[in-house]
Residue, then its C-alpha position, 0 to 999 in steps of 0.5 A: x815435915x821433909x818426910x811428908x813433903x817427899x811423900x806428897x811430891x812422890x804421890x801417884x794416887x791419881x795417875x790413872x785418873x789424870x792419864x784418862x783425862x783430856x789432858x792425859x798428864x802425869x801427877x805433879x804435886x805442888x807443895x808450898x807450906x812450912x810449919x809456923x806460917x801465919x796465913x793458910x790459903x786453902x785453895x782448890x787445885x793447881x791449874x795447868x800453868x801451875x802444873x807447868x811451873x811447880x809454883x802455886x798461883x803463877x797465873x792470872x788467878x794468883x795475880x787477882x788473889x794477891x790483889x785481894x790480899x793486898x800483898x806483893x809476890x815476895x810476901x805471898x811466896x814467903x814460906x815462913x809467912x804463907x802456906x798454900x795447901x789446896x784441896x788437891x796438890x795436882x792439876x786434875x786436868x780438863x774434861x772433854x769440853x775443856x772445863x776444869x775437873x774438880x779436885x779429886x777427893x782422894x787427895x784431901x782424904x789422904x793428905x789434908x789432916x796430916x799437912x794441917x797437923x804439921x802446919x800447926x795453928x795459923x792466924x788467918x785462913x783463906x778458903x778459896x772456892x767451894x771445895x775448900x769451903x765445904x771441907x773446912x766449913x761444911x758450906x754448900x753455896x759459895x755465894x751464901x758462904x762468902x756473903x756471910x764472911x763476917x760470921x767467920x772473920x777475923x780468923x777465916x775469910x771465905x772467898x770465891x775462886x779468883x779465876x777470870x771465870x768469876x768476873x761476872x760473879x764479882x760484878x753481880x756482888x759489889x759488896x765483895x769489893x766494897x766490904x769484904x776486901x778492905x777487911x781482908x786486906x787489913x787483916x792480912x796486913x795485921x797478921x803479916x806485921 
């Protein structure tokens, strides 16, 4: 596992792409997993704040995700219990209009199968956002996939991205907070017990 982590941390596959983005930044892979973790959070890609901190979900999205899960920071960042493996380990940057660029597919193609094999089986997988849902489930529409969460529970919970940009989505879909979140919190509690 240490060798794989070292390889990922030294990855520069997307250096030219990131350098050409509006942010013109260098790759900084954020690695947060250990074999034996019970929960896998399969996210999109780190944001600018995570790129700066080197720790996943150190932003408002992380606060919302921890609230959805019903866990505190200590439990969330416990490497023996929670693995955070995004579809891309680096911040992809912003486009010319300031919008987040999608996770580069080359990252998942290069690393994902190896990381998941090293991680081993987990009791619960959270698929955070469309890119993770497409990779793991072949799903196309986030709303339809999240609405069908009971088809995948209790081992997998598809979730929208916890970004502030999805606040309107959360208001339009009150079933998410009323039905899915209580089931998710109960399952997280059960798995981490």
